[in-house]
N, C-alpha and C positions, 0 to 999 in steps of 0.2 A: 544419070539423074534425070528424072522426068520433068517435063515442062512446068507442071503445076507446082512441084516442090521448088524448082529453081525460081519461079515467079514469086512464091511465098518468101523465100530467102532474100530475094532482091527487095521486096516490099518492106520487110523488116529492116534491112540495111538502110533503105531510103528514109524510113521513119526515124531511125536512131542516129544516122550520120550527122545531121545538123546539130543535134544536142551534144553529140560527142565533141564536135569542134568547139562549141561554146564552152563546154566544161574544161577543155584543155587550156583555153585562153584564161579562164578563171583560175585554174591551177597555177599558171605562170604568174598572174598578177598577185596571187597569194603566196608565191614562192613555195608552193606545196610540191616538193620534188617527189614525195612518196606517192601521192595521188597521181601525179603526172606519169610516173613510171608504171604504176598499176594499171591505169587506164590505157596507156600505150600498149601494154601487154594484152589487155582485154580486146582491143580493136583488131588484133592480129587474127583472132579466130574467124570473125566474119569476112575479113579480107582474104584469108586463106581459103575459106569455103567457096568464095566466089572466084578463086584463082587469080587474085590480084597480088601485086608486088608488096612484100612485107618489109622491104628495106628501110623505109622512112619510119615506120612504127618501131622496128627493131632499134634504129638509131635513137629515136626519141626515148624509148624505154631505157636504153643504156645511159643516155645523158642525164635522165632523171636520177638514176641510181648513182651516177658519178657526181651529182650535185652541180652540174654544168648548165644552170638555167639560162645563162646568156646565149649559149649555143642552142639550147632547147627551143628558145623562142624562134630562131631562124628555121629550125627543122619543123616546128609546129606550123609556121607559115607555109613551108613547102608542102607539108602533109595536107594542110587545109586546101591549098590549090589543087593538089592531086585528088583529094576526096570530092571537091566540088566538080572537077572534071568527070570523075567516075559517076557521081550522082546524076549529073546531067545526061551522060550516056545511058545509064541504066534506066533513067526516067523515060528517055526517048524509046529505048528498047521495049520497056513494059507497056507503053502506050501504043506501040506498033503491033503488039501481039494481038491477033484477032481473037475475040471471045469464041470459045467453042460453043457450037449450037447443040441443043438437046435433040436427040433423035426420036 
């Protein structure tokens, strides 16, 4: 994967990540297990594209399908902490990439 494409993918993830977390918390408050499972499934694609661990998203999707929202809240918190860590690292990485100069 070339650097420009990777940077674009990361930037999209950085834009969407915070709203993803907010929506999961809203799904839990509304006890919307279908939306929770669907969105947990949706986040797996960008996580996988960036080579990140899918285990928490898989677990959250499964818990939503099984209607175990009490456990889903705990997993959502763990996933939120992990995504915040990843977002921080990716932000640092993208700001450290030198801009290519035109020849």
